[in-house]
C-alpha positions in Angstrom: -13.5 8.0 -38.4 -10.1 9.3 -37.8 -7.3 7.3 -36.2 -7.5 9.3 -33.0 -11.2 8.6 -32.5 -10.7 4.9 -33.2 -8.0 4.7 -30.5 -10.1 6.7 -28.0 -13.0 4.4 -28.6 -10.9 1.4 -28.2 -9.5 2.7 -24.9 -13.0 3.5 -23.6 -14.2 -0.1 -24.4 -11.1 -1.6 -22.7 -11.7 0.6 -19.7 -15.3 -0.5 -19.5 -14.2 -4.2 -19.8 -11.6 -3.7 -17.1 -14.2 -2.2 -14.8 -16.6 -5.0 -15.4 -13.9 -7.6 -14.8 -12.9 -6.0 -11.5 -16.6 -5.8 -10.4 -17.0 -9.5 -11.2 -13.8 -10.4 -9.3 -15.1 -8.5 -6.3 -18.4 -10.3 -6.4 -16.8 -13.7 -6.8 -14.4 -13.2 -3.9 -17.4 -12.6 -1.7 -16.6 -9.2 -0.2 -13.2 -8.7 -1.7 -13.0 -5.2 -0.1 -13.4 -6.6 3.3 -11.0 -9.3 2.5 -8.3 -6.8 1.5 -8.7 -4.8 4.7 -8.8 -7.9 7.0 -5.8 -7.9 9.2 -3.4 -10.7 9.6 -2.2 -11.1 13.2 1.3 -12.3 12.3 1.8 -9.3 10.1 0.8 -7.0 12.9 3.3 -8.8 15.2 6.1 -8.4 12.6 5.2 -4.7 12.1 5.1 -4.1 15.9 8.5 -5.8 16.4 10.0 -3.8 13.5 8.6 -0.5 14.8 9.9 -1.3 18.3 13.3 -2.1 17.0 13.3 1.1 14.9 12.3 3.2 18.0 15.0 1.6 20.1 17.6 2.3 17.4 16.5 5.9 17.0 16.6 6.4 20.8 20.1 5.0 21.0 21.2 7.2 18.1 19.7 10.2 19.9 21.3 9.3 23.1 24.7 8.9 21.4 24.4 12.4 19.8 23.3 13.9 23.1 26.2 12.4 25.0 28.7 14.0 22.6 30.2 17.2 24.1 28.4 20.2 22.6 30.7 22.3 20.5 30.3 26.0 21.0 
C-alpha cells in the first residue's frame, strides 16, 4: 500500500466513525433535529425588537436623505 492510499483509507474510516457518532448523538437526544428547529420565544422577541429598531433607523435615514435639497 502506498502512503496516499493509507491516508485515504484512514480518512474514510474517520468519516464513517464521525457519521456513526452523529447518528448516535441524534438518537440519544431523542429527536435532535426537532430540538434544533424548536423556537425559543425570548429569541424571537429579541429578533423582532432588533428588526423593528433596524427598520426604524433605516426609515429615519431615508427620511433624512429625502429631506435634503435635491442637487441638480
